[in-house]
ROBA-64299 format. One record per residue (C-alpha): residue number from 1; x, y, z; residue in one letter. Coordinates in steps of 0.2 Angstrom, whole numbers, plus 2048, in hexadecimal, padded with zeros to 3 digits. Each point is the difference from the previous one (the first is absolute). Last residue first. Example, Ala and Ser with C-alpha at 12.3 -4.5 7.8 and 13.67 -1.06 7.14 Angstrom:
REM ROBA-64299
> 2,844,7FB,824,S
> 1,7FA,7EF,803,A
//
This chain:
REM ROBA-64299
> 707,2AB,888,45B,K
> 706,812,801,7F8,H
> 705,808,811,800,L
> 704,80B,801,7F0,K
> 703,812,801,800,L
> 702,80E,807,7F5,Q
> 701,812,7FC,806,I
> 700,80F,80B,7FC,R
> 699,812,7FC,802,K
> 698,805,809,7F1,R
> 697,809,7F0,7F9,A
> 696,7F4,7F4,808,V
> 695,7F1,808,7F8,D
> 694,7F2,7F5,807,V
> 693,7EE,802,7FA,E
> 692,7EE,7FD,805,L
> 691,803,7F7,811,V
> 690,7F0,7FD,809,K
> 689,7FE,807,812,V
> 688,7F9,7F9,810,I
> 687,7FE,80D,80F,I
> 686,806,803,812,Q
> 685,7FE,813,803,Q
> 684,80F,808,807,H
> 683,7FA,811,7F9,L
> 682,7EE,7FF,7FA,T
> 681,7F8,7FB,7F0,V
> 680,7F1,803,7F5,Y
> 679,7F9,811,805,E
> 678,812,806,804,S
> 677,804,7FF,7ED,V
> 676,7F4,80E,7FD,D
> 675,7F9,803,7EE,S
> 674,7FD,7EE,7FA,V
> 673,7F7,7FC,7F0,F
> 672,7F9,7EF,800,T
> 671,809,7EF,7FE,D
> 670,809,803,810,A
> 669,811,804,807,L
> 668,809,7FE,7F0,N
> 667,7FC,811,7F9,S
> 666,808,808,810,I
> 665,810,7F7,7FC,H
> 664,804,7F1,80C,I
> 663,813,802,801,L
> 662,80B,7F2,806,G
> 661,80D,802,80E,S
> 660,812,7FB,7FC,E
> 659,80B,7F8,80E,K
> 658,7F5,7F0,801,I
> 657,7F1,7FC,80B,G
> 656,7F1,805,7F6,I
> 655,801,812,807,D
> 654,7F2,80A,7F6,V
> 653,801,812,7F9,F
> 652,7F0,809,7FD,C
> 651,7F8,80A,7F2,G
> 650,802,810,7F7,F
> 649,7FB,80C,80E,N
> 648,80D,7F7,80B,T
> 647,7FE,7F2,80E,I
> 646,80F,7F7,807,N
> 645,803,7EF,809,N
> 644,7F1,7F6,7FB,V
> 643,804,7EF,806,I
> 642,800,7F1,7F4,G
> 641,7FA,7EE,7FD,P
> 640,804,7FA,7EE,L
> 639,7F5,7FA,7F1,L
> 638,80B,7FD,7F1,Q
> 637,7FB,805,7EF,G
> 636,810,806,7FA,E
> 635,80F,7F8,808,T
> 634,80A,804,810,I
> 633,810,7F6,805,D
> 632,80C,80C,7F7,A
> 631,7F9,80E,80C,I
> 630,809,7F7,80E,T
> 629,7FB,7F4,80E,K
> 628,7EE,7FA,7FB,I
> 627,7FE,7EE,806,D
> 626,7FB,805,811,Q
> 625,7F1,80A,7FB,N
> 624,7FE,80D,80D,F
> 623,7F9,7FD,811,T
> 622,7F5,80B,80B,F
> 621,7FD,800,813,V
> 620,7F2,80C,805,K
> 619,802,80F,80B,A
> 618,7F1,806,80A,Q
> 617,7F4,80C,7F8,Q
> 616,801,812,806,R
> 615,7F2,80A,809,I
> 614,807,7FA,811,D
> 613,7F1,7FE,80C,L
> 612,804,80B,810,G
> 611,7EE,7FE,806,P
> 610,7F5,7F4,7F5,K
> 609,7ED,804,804,E
> 608,805,80F,80B,L
> 607,809,808,7F1,E
> 606,7F0,7FF,7F5,K
> 605,7F6,806,80E,I
> 604,80B,80F,802,I
> 603,801,804,7EE,D
> 602,7ED,800,7FF,Q
> 601,800,80C,80F,L
> 600,80B,80C,7F7,T
> 599,7F6,800,7F0,P
> 598,7F0,801,80A,L
> 597,803,810,808,G
> 596,80B,807,80E,V
> 595,803,812,803,T
> 594,7EE,807,803,E
> 593,7FB,7EF,807,S
> 592,7FB,7EF,7FA,C
> 591,800,7F2,80D,Y
> 590,7EE,7FB,7FE,K
> 589,801,800,7ED,K
> 588,80B,7F1,802,L
> 587,7F3,7F4,805,D
> 586,80A,7F1,805,I
> 585,7FA,7F0,7F9,N
> 584,80F,7FC,7F5,K
> 583,80B,802,810,L
> 582,7F7,7F4,80A,V
> 581,800,7F1,7F4,A
> 580,812,805,7FA,S
> 579,808,7FE,811,N
> 578,812,803,7FB,G
> 577,802,80D,80D,I
> 576,7F1,802,80B,L
> 575,805,7F4,80D,E
> 574,811,809,802,S
> 573,7F7,810,801,I
> 572,7F5,7F9,80E,S
> 571,7EE,7FC,7FC,K
> 570,7EE,805,804,G
> 569,7FD,807,7EF,S
> 568,7FE,811,806,D
> 567,810,7FF,80B,K
> 566,80A,7FA,7F0,A
> 565,7F9,80D,7F5,M
> 564,804,80D,80E,K
> 563,812,7FA,801,Q
> 562,801,800,7ED,V
> 561,7FB,813,800,I
> 560,80B,804,80E,A
> 559,80F,7F8,7F7,Y
> 558,7FD,80C,7F1,Q
> 557,80E,80D,805,E
> 556,80B,7F2,802,P
> 555,7FF,7FC,7EE,H
> 554,7F9,7EF,7FB,V
> 553,80D,7F8,7F4,A
> 552,803,7F2,80C,S
> 551,80D,7FA,80D,D
> 550,7FD,80D,80C,D
> 549,7EE,7FB,7FF,L
> 548,804,7F0,80A,P
> 547,803,80B,810,N
> 546,80C,7F6,80A,K
> 545,80C,7FF,7F0,A
> 544,805,7EF,7F9,E
> 543,807,80A,7F1,K
> 542,801,813,800,I
> 541,7FC,807,7EF,R
> 540,803,811,7F9,L
> 539,7F5,807,7F2,F
> 538,7F3,807,80B,G
> 537,80C,809,80B,A
> 536,809,80A,7F2,G
> 535,7F6,810,7FC,Q
> 534,7F9,802,812,E
> 533,810,7FC,808,F
> 532,80A,80C,7F5,A
> 531,7F4,80E,804,K
> 530,800,7FC,813,D
> 529,813,801,801,G
> 528,80E,7F4,7FD,L
> 527,80F,80B,804,R
> 526,807,7F3,80C,P
> 525,7F6,7EF,801,V
> 524,7F5,800,80E,K
> 523,7F1,802,7F5,K
> 522,803,7EE,7F9,I
> 521,7F9,7FA,811,A
> 520,7EF,804,7FA,T
> 519,801,7F2,7F4,R
> 518,803,7F4,80D,T
> 517,80D,7F4,807,A
> 516,80F,808,7F6,F
> 515,80F,7F4,800,A
> 514,80F,804,80A,G
> 513,806,810,809,H
> 512,811,804,7F8,E
> 511,7FE,7F7,7EF,T
> 510,7EE,805,7FE,R
> 509,805,812,804,F
> 508,80E,7FF,7F3,N
> 507,7F4,7F8,7F3,V
> 506,7F3,80D,803,I
> 505,80C,80F,7FF,N
> 504,807,7F9,7F0,E
> 503,7EE,800,7F9,A
> 502,7FD,811,806,L
> 501,80F,806,7F6,K
> 500,7FC,7F7,7F0,P
> 499,7ED,804,7FF,G
> 498,7F2,7FD,80C,I
> 497,7F0,808,7FA,G
> 496,7F9,7F1,7F6,S
> 495,80D,7F2,801,V
> 494,80E,801,7F3,Y
> 493,80D,803,80D,S
> 492,7FB,7F0,809,L
> 491,806,7F5,7F2,L
> 490,811,808,7FF,S
> 489,802,801,813,T
> 488,7FD,7ED,800,S
> 487,7F0,7F8,806,A
> 486,800,7F4,80E,T
> 485,7F6,808,80F,N
> 484,7F7,80C,7F5,I
> 483,7F8,7F2,7F6,N
> 482,7FB,80A,7F0,V
> 481,7F0,801,7F6,G
> 480,7FC,7F9,7EF,V
> 479,7F7,80F,7F9,A
> 478,80C,80B,809,N
> 477,810,7F8,7F8,V
> 476,7F8,800,7EF,C
> 475,7FA,812,800,N
> 474,811,806,805,E
> 473,809,7F5,7F4,V
> 472,7F5,807,7F2,V
> 471,802,812,805,L
> 470,813,7FE,800,D
> 469,7FF,7F9,7EF,L
> 468,7F6,80E,7F9,S
> 467,80B,80E,808,G
> 466,810,7F7,7FB,K
> 465,7FA,7FE,7EE,L
> 464,7FA,813,7FF,K
> 463,811,805,806,S
> 462,809,7F5,7F5,Q
> 461,7F7,806,7F0,D
> 460,802,7F0,7F5,V
> 459,810,7F9,7F8,D
> 458,807,7F6,80F,H
> 457,7EF,7F7,802,Q
> 456,801,7FA,7ED,Y
> 455,7F2,7F3,803,Q
> 454,7FB,7F8,810,G
> 453,804,7F4,80E,V
> 452,812,803,803,G
> 451,802,800,813,I
> 450,80C,80E,7FF,S
> 449,7F3,80E,7FD,K
> 448,7F8,7FB,811,A
> 447,80F,804,80A,D
> 446,802,7F1,80B,I
> 445,7FB,7FE,812,K
> 444,7ED,800,7FC,V
> 443,804,7EF,7F7,L
> 442,803,7F7,811,E
> 441,7F0,804,809,A
> 440,7F6,7FE,7F0,L
> 439,807,7F0,7FB,P
> 438,7FC,7F7,811,D
> 437,807,7EF,803,Q
> 436,806,7FD,7EE,L
> 435,808,811,7FF,R
> 434,808,7FC,811,R
> 433,80A,7F2,7F9,G
> 432,806,809,7F1,I
> 431,805,80F,80B,S
> 430,80A,7F5,80B,I
> 429,809,7F9,7F1,S
> 428,805,811,7FA,G
> 427,806,805,812,R
> 426,80B,7F0,800,V
> 425,807,805,7EF,T
> 424,802,813,805,V
> 423,80C,7FC,80F,D
> 422,7FB,7FC,812,Y
> 421,804,809,810,N
> 420,7F6,810,7FD,P
> 419,7F0,7F6,7FD,F
> 418,7F1,80C,803,E
> 417,80A,810,7FE,D
> 416,80A,7FA,7F1,R
> 415,7EF,7FA,7F8,A
> 414,7F8,811,803,I
> 413,810,809,7FA,K
> 412,7FE,7F7,7EF,S
> 411,80C,7F3,7F8,A
> 410,7F4,7F1,804,S
> 409,7F1,80A,7FB,Y
> 408,806,804,7EE,I
> 407,806,7EE,7FE,S
> 406,7EE,7FA,804,A
> 405,7F9,80C,7F4,G
> 404,7F8,7F2,7F5,A
> 403,804,7F0,808,E
> 402,7EF,7F8,7FD,S
> 401,7FD,7F1,80A,V
> 400,7FF,7ED,7FB,V
> 399,7F7,7F7,80D,F
> 398,802,7EE,808,V
> 397,7F4,7FA,80E,Q
> 396,808,7F4,80C,I
> 395,7F5,7F0,806,D
> 394,80B,7F9,80E,T
> 393,80E,7F3,800,K
> 392,807,808,7F0,F
> 391,805,7F5,7F1,H
> 390,80C,80C,7F6,I
> 389,7FE,7FF,7ED,R
> 388,7F4,80F,800,R
> 387,80E,80A,807,I
> 386,80C,7FC,7F2,L
> 385,7F4,804,7F3,T
> 384,7FC,811,808,E
> 383,813,803,800,T
> 382,802,7FD,7EE,E
> 381,7F1,80A,7FC,R
> 380,806,80F,80A,S
> 379,812,7FF,7F9,A
> 378,800,813,7FD,T
> 377,7F1,809,806,G
> 376,7EF,7FA,806,N
> 375,804,800,813,G
> 374,7FB,7F0,808,I
> 373,7F5,800,810,A
> 372,7FE,7F0,80A,I
> 371,7F2,7FD,80C,A
> 370,7FC,7F9,811,E
> 369,812,7FF,807,I
> 368,801,7F8,812,K
> 367,811,809,803,Y
> 366,80A,7F0,803,A
> 365,7F6,7F6,7F3,E
> 364,801,80C,7F2,V
> 363,812,804,804,M
> 362,806,7EE,800,T
> 361,7F7,7FC,7EF,S
> 360,807,80F,7F8,I
> 359,812,7FB,806,K
> 358,7FE,7EE,7FA,K
> 357,7F9,805,7EF,I
> 356,80F,80D,7FE,A
> 355,80D,7F3,805,G
> 354,7F9,7F3,7F3,T
> 353,7FF,80D,7F2,V
> 352,811,807,802,D
> 351,802,805,7ED,N
> 350,80F,80B,803,K
> 349,800,809,7EF,P
> 348,7F1,7FE,7FE,P
> 347,7F1,7FE,80B,H
> 346,7FD,7F9,812,P
> 345,80B,80D,808,Y
> 344,7F9,804,811,I
> 343,801,810,80B,T
> 342,7F9,802,811,E
> 341,7F5,80B,80B,N
> 340,7F7,7FD,811,Y
> 339,7F2,808,80A,K
> 338,7FB,810,7F7,L
> 337,7F0,807,806,D
> 336,7F1,7FF,7F4,G
> 335,7F3,7FF,80E,Q
> 334,7FD,7EE,7FC,A
> 333,813,7FC,802,D
> 332,80C,802,7F2,L
> 331,80D,7F4,7F9,C
> 330,80C,807,7F4,V
> 329,809,7F9,7F0,I
> 328,80C,807,7F4,K
> 327,802,7F5,7F1,C
> 326,812,7FF,7F9,G
> 325,80B,80E,7F9,T
> 324,804,7F5,7F0,R
> 323,7ED,7FC,7FD,F
> 322,7F4,80A,809,G
> 321,7EF,7FF,80A,P
> 320,7FA,80C,80D,D
> 319,7F8,7F3,80B,I
> 318,7F3,803,80E,A
> 317,7FB,7F3,80E,L
> 316,7F0,806,807,V
> 315,7F7,7FE,811,R
> 314,7EE,805,7FD,K
> 313,7F7,810,805,Q
> 312,7F7,804,7F1,G
> 311,802,7F8,7EE,L
> 310,7FB,811,7F9,P
> 309,7F7,802,7EF,S
> 308,804,810,7F7,G
> 307,7F8,810,806,L
> 306,811,809,7FD,L
> 305,802,7F8,7EF,L
> 304,7EE,804,7FA,Q
> 303,802,812,806,K
> 302,810,801,7F7,L
> 301,7F9,7FA,7F0,N
> 300,7F2,80C,801,K
> 299,80C,80F,804,A
> 298,80C,7FB,7F2,F
> 297,7F1,7FF,7F3,V
> 296,7FA,811,806,N
> 295,812,807,7FF,I
> 294,801,7FA,7EE,A
> 293,7F0,808,7FB,S
> 292,804,810,809,E
> 291,811,800,7F8,D
> 290,7F8,7FD,7EF,A
> 289,7F4,80F,803,K
> 288,80F,80B,806,D
> 287,80A,7FA,7F0,K
> 286,7F1,805,7F5,A
> 285,800,811,808,K
> 284,812,802,7FE,Q
> 283,7FF,7FB,7EE,L
> 282,7F3,80D,7FE,A
> 281,809,80D,809,E
> 280,810,7FC,7F6,N
> 279,7F5,801,7F0,T
> 278,7F9,811,806,L
> 277,811,808,803,A
> 276,809,7FA,7F0,P
> 275,7F0,804,7F6,L
> 274,7FC,811,806,L
> 273,811,809,800,L
> 272,80B,7FD,7F2,R
> 271,7F6,7F6,7F3,K
> 270,7EF,808,804,Y
> 269,806,812,804,A
> 268,80B,800,7F0,D
> 267,7F2,7F9,7F5,K
> 266,7F4,80D,807,I
> 265,80D,80E,7FE,A
> 264,802,7FC,7ED,T
> 263,7ED,800,7FF,E
> 262,800,811,809,I
> 261,80C,808,7F4,Q
> 260,7F6,7FA,7F1,D
> 259,7F0,806,807,A
> 258,808,811,803,C
> 257,805,801,7ED,A
> 256,7ED,7FE,7FC,N
> 255,7F2,7F3,800,N
> 254,7F7,804,810,S
> 253,7F8,7F6,80E,R
> 252,80F,7F6,807,I
> 251,7FF,7FC,812,I
> 250,7F4,7F1,804,R
> 249,800,7F9,7EF,D
> 248,813,801,800,E
> 247,801,7F6,810,I
> 246,7F4,7F2,7F9,K
> 245,80A,800,7F0,N
> 244,810,7FD,80A,L
> 243,7F9,7F1,809,A
> 242,7FA,7F8,7F0,A
> 241,811,803,7F7,D
> 240,809,7F9,80F,D
> 239,7F6,7F0,801,D
> 238,806,7FA,812,I
> 237,810,7F9,806,A
> 236,809,7FA,810,I
> 235,812,7FA,7FC,K
> 234,80B,7F3,80A,V
> 233,812,7FC,7FD,R
> 232,806,7EF,804,I
> 231,80E,7F7,809,F
> 230,806,80F,80B,G
> 229,7FC,7F9,811,E
> 228,7F3,80D,803,K
> 227,7F8,7FC,7EF,E
> 226,7FF,7ED,805,A
> 225,7F8,805,810,R
> 224,7F4,80B,7F7,L
> 223,7FB,7F2,7F5,I
> 222,7FE,7F4,80E,A
> 221,7F5,80C,809,L
> 220,7F5,803,7F1,L
> 219,7FF,7ED,7FD,R
> 218,7FB,7FC,812,H
> 217,7F3,80E,800,S
> 216,7F7,7FA,7F1,P
> 215,800,80C,7F1,I
> 214,7EF,805,7FB,R
> 213,800,813,801,S
> 212,812,801,7F9,L
> 211,7FB,7F7,7F0,A
> 210,80D,7F4,7FB,E
> 209,810,800,7F6,T
> 208,80F,7F4,803,W
> 207,811,7FE,7F8,D
> 206,80E,7FA,80D,F
> 205,7F1,7FE,80C,Y
> 204,7FF,7ED,7FF,D
> 203,813,800,802,R
> 202,7FF,806,812,F
> 201,807,7F0,808,K
> 200,80D,801,7F3,Q
> 199,807,811,806,A
> 198,80B,7F8,80D,K
> 197,809,7F6,7F3,E
> 196,804,80F,7F6,D
> 195,7FD,7FC,7ED,E
> 194,7F4,80E,7FD,A
> 193,80A,80C,80B,K
> 192,80A,80A,7F2,T
> 191,7F0,801,7F6,K
> 190,7F6,808,80E,V
> 189,7EF,7F7,7FD,V
> 188,7F1,809,7FB,K
> 187,7F0,803,80A,T
> 186,7F0,808,7FB,T
> 185,7F2,806,80B,I
> 184,7F0,805,7F7,T
> 183,7F5,80F,804,A
> 182,7EE,801,7FB,R
> 181,7F5,801,810,H
> 180,80B,807,80E,E
> 179,80C,809,7F4,L
> 178,7F1,807,7F6,Q
> 177,7F8,806,810,F
> 176,810,808,806,R
> 175,802,809,7F0,I
> 174,7EF,808,802,N
> 173,803,804,812,N
> 172,810,809,7FC,R
> 171,7F7,80A,7F2,I
> 170,7F2,805,80C,D
> 169,80C,804,80E,T
> 168,809,80D,7F5,R
> 167,812,801,807,E
> 166,809,7F8,7F1,N
> 165,7F7,80C,7F4,I
> 164,806,80F,80A,W
> 163,811,7F8,800,E
> 162,800,7FE,7ED,S
> 161,7FA,812,7FE,I
> 160,80F,806,80A,I
> 159,80C,7F5,7F6,H
> 158,7F7,807,7F0,R
> 157,804,812,805,A
> 156,812,7FB,802,G
> 155,800,7F8,7EF,E
> 154,7F8,80F,7F8,L
> 153,80D,80C,807,A
> 152,80E,7F4,7FB,D
> 151,7F9,7FF,7EF,E
> 150,7FF,813,7FE,V
> 149,812,801,804,S
> 148,80E,803,80D,A
> 147,7F6,801,810,I
> 146,80D,803,80D,N
> 145,7FF,813,7FF,G
> 144,7F3,804,7F2,K
> 143,7F4,7F8,7F4,V
> 142,7EF,802,809,Y
> 141,7F9,80C,7F3,K
> 140,804,7F4,7F2,L
> 139,7F3,7F4,808,A
> 138,7F2,80C,7FB,I
> 137,807,7FF,7EE,S
> 136,802,7ED,801,E
> 135,7EE,7FE,806,V
> 134,7F8,808,7F1,D
> 133,7EE,7FA,801,N
> 132,7FC,805,812,A
> 131,7EF,7FB,808,N
> 130,805,7EF,807,Q
> 129,7FF,806,812,S
> 128,80D,7F3,804,M
> 127,80D,808,7F5,I
> 126,7FD,811,808,I
> 125,802,7F8,811,K
> 124,810,7F8,7FB,A
> 123,807,811,7FA,L
> 122,7FB,807,811,P
> 121,809,7F2,809,E
> 120,811,803,7F6,L
> 119,808,80C,80D,G
> 118,811,7F7,801,L
> 117,7FC,7FA,811,Q
> 116,7F0,7F9,7F9,R
> 115,80A,7F6,7F4,A
> 114,80B,7F9,80E,K
> 113,7F1,7FB,809,E
> 112,7F9,7F7,7F1,A
> 111,810,7F7,7FD,K
> 110,800,7F9,812,T
> 109,80E,803,80C,K
> 108,7F8,80D,80B,R
> 107,7F4,7F3,806,S
> 106,7EE,804,802,K
> 105,7F2,7F8,80A,K
> 104,7F3,80D,7FE,F
> 103,7F9,7F8,7F0,P
> 102,801,7EF,808,L
> 101,7F6,803,810,Y
> 100,7EF,7FC,7F8,I
> 99,807,7F1,7F8,D
> 98,808,7FB,811,E
> 97,7EF,801,808,L
> 96,7F8,7F6,7F2,T
> 95,80C,7F2,802,I
> 94,7FF,800,813,L
> 93,7ED,7FD,801,D
> 92,7F1,808,808,T
> 91,802,812,7FB,T
> 90,7F3,80C,808,S
> 89,80E,809,80A,N
> 88,80A,803,7F1,I
> 87,7F2,808,7F6,K
> 86,7FB,80B,80F,K
> 85,812,806,802,Q
> 84,801,804,7ED,L
> 83,7EF,809,800,E
> 82,805,80A,810,P
> 81,811,805,7F7,T
> 80,811,7F9,805,L
> 79,80D,808,7F5,V
> 78,80B,809,80D,E
> 77,80E,7F4,7FD,Q
> 76,801,7FD,813,E
> 75,7ED,7FD,800,E
> 74,802,7F4,7F2,L
> 73,80D,7F6,80A,A
> 72,7F5,800,80F,K
> 71,7F1,7FA,7F6,L
> 70,80B,7F2,7F9,I
> 69,807,7FA,811,T
> 68,7EE,800,808,V
> 67,7F9,7F7,7F1,K
> 66,80E,7F3,802,R
> 65,7FB,7FD,812,K
> 64,7ED,7FE,7FB,E
> 63,804,7F3,7F3,L
> 62,80B,7F6,80C,T
> 61,7F2,801,80D,E
> 60,7F3,7FA,7F4,Y
> 59,80B,7F1,7FA,A
> 58,804,7FB,813,D
> 57,7ED,801,803,K
> 56,7FD,7F6,7F0,Y
> 55,80C,7F2,806,K
> 54,7F9,800,812,V
> 53,7EE,7FE,7F9,I
> 52,806,7F2,7F5,N
> 51,807,7F8,80F,A
> 50,7EF,801,809,I
> 49,7F8,7F7,7F1,Q
> 48,80D,7F3,800,V
> 47,7FF,7FE,813,E
> 46,7ED,7FC,7FF,D
> 45,7F3,80E,802,L
> 44,7F2,7FA,80C,N
> 43,7F6,811,800,G
> 42,810,809,806,T
> 41,7F9,805,811,L
> 40,7F7,7EF,804,E
> 39,80F,7F6,7FA,K
> 38,80C,808,80C,R
> 37,808,7F0,807,Y
> 36,806,7F6,7F1,R
> 35,802,80C,7F2,S
> 34,806,80F,80B,I
> 33,80C,7F5,80A,F
> 32,808,7F8,7F0,P
> 31,802,811,7F8,I
> 30,808,809,80F,T
> 29,7F8,80D,80B,C
> 28,80B,810,802,D
> 27,7F1,80B,805,E
> 26,801,808,7EF,Q
> 25,7FE,7EF,7F9,L
> 24,7F0,7FE,80A,L
> 23,7FA,811,7FA,K
> 22,803,7FB,7EE,L
> 21,7F7,7F0,802,T
> 20,7F1,809,807,N
> 19,7FF,80C,7F1,K
> 18,803,7F2,7F4,V
> 17,7F2,7F5,807,S
> 16,7F4,80F,802,T
> 15,803,805,7EE,E
> 14,7FD,7EF,7F9,P
> 13,80E,7F9,7F4,L
> 12,801,805,7EE,N
> 11,813,7FE,801,T
> 10,807,80F,7F7,Q
> 9,7F2,80C,801,S
> 8,7FD,7FC,812,I
> 7,813,803,804,I
> 6,7FF,811,7F8,Y
> 5,7F0,805,808,Q
> 4,807,7FC,811,L
> 3,811,808,7FD,I
> 2,7F6,810,7FB,S
> 1,7FF,807,7EF,M
//
């Protein structure tokens, strides 16, 4: 099967679309570039569909690489036949491939191999023929050397038979079927750990049984973590008698002494070889499925977080609140550059409220502050209350901003390079302020795993998680576009075709030569060749450029089309942009060519109507219930404002303005069945919740989404 056939079989996408996408990928085109600027070739595939093509392309290449390794090993063993080679080459999945290779994958330490070395394989073949009645008399002939008795001979023969049974693909697949459809996962607490304080968060799984096929991803990952930490034992089980009967039905066809030996060998093969290997395989398969589900949740959350509402270019005073160590304050200009930093101590133990209010008022006036960002960590509510007491001379917007990952950034090399003369506390405050101005530009500096918007991110396959999250970041950055004259190296590195080294070169060139005046000027950056320009130019923006198209998503390769549209309309490009009356009457078919079709032309018109429009909504001020200070202030039945701060498969967590977040279980999102939490809420969405239950001792709050 060719790579084209394989991908089509997995994705059900049109052949031409897959074929052209593969060609573009072969030419080092990126997913954002292909999905945005090569719609005619792909048949208008979106980035998710293209990412799937990449995924199955990688899977096919992994499979083919393994085939080469196996074929080489079989050749070296001199056991490769034309039939076996054909069977291997026609295989389309790794599990089947490994099953084919299993009989040839010998280890000299196995019981069967030792029996072979003692010359017992002929006896095993006689028993498997099931034609002999006096097996013991036949076995007596093999009693010699290291074989001390008839039973030793029969046991060795049974070990060989057990291995043959283990290697039968039909038997392995039958047990796989039973594990997939009928297995249960059972957990038991390790008695010596039952009272361990750390084990208590897993106490629901001290004695748990559930169908493996139906266990939710979050529960399986929690169980596996509890097992890893040594608090519980996990067992995967099926009906052993039913499984053994199915194997016997496939093998035993007589009612003599041979059948008795084979029956014993079947039980040995099942217990010692088949069940341990295949239950591990089934559990790993369930784990892979749970990983994929958790990674998808994380990716969705990260996308919502990265595309969070920016305040825009406003002057911001940012506060990293604290009690004993004080509140670290920074003043940032509209571009996010640090202008001033200070520490105030309005909270216990110093309680310098008057001094804090005076300093904040002075800073707000001196730096013409337009908005205040308060980190949502320790002392956040107290600091917000303090700020709202101050009577500013101008209208100042006050925002509470998520601190998730800010400490990771402040201690990172990126932060040290940006602010070498300031400590981590100042850097943390700067990050909080910049997050309000532009969440995307700031969050790309932090390892996505450290942002903490998912479930069990440390328990899933880290390579797959990184690949998925990197793709999300890349798609978000390119969907929004990047101002090349202000963007950081981190942000530029995610632009299509750029990468970390070119991003560094761009920033260095910008520092040395000043701002870029045109998109074509980007070509002067060292090592930024035609390919990188083709891939990245459409996603880079130049504000107040001489050519207004340089601040749009129209690719430079399409400028000539826009110029022709403007000329045909009797307008300049500037007069055409934003002129809906003219744009909607343009006959797009007139501008179609072999390489440019209606999808691209429609994108151009859409962009010309509102060039450079940020796809993100603008940040809105939000206020928590000021009467709620701790969990003790919450009562059942209350309606409270809240912000969704995490989404999982089992529900969403909501910040209601106190240390503990409340949980809206998936069953409490609507009065009807909910299969996908993301269909009802989004990250950082402002909502109203109803309190269902408060468990002060366990610090748990159960909520319901209030319509």
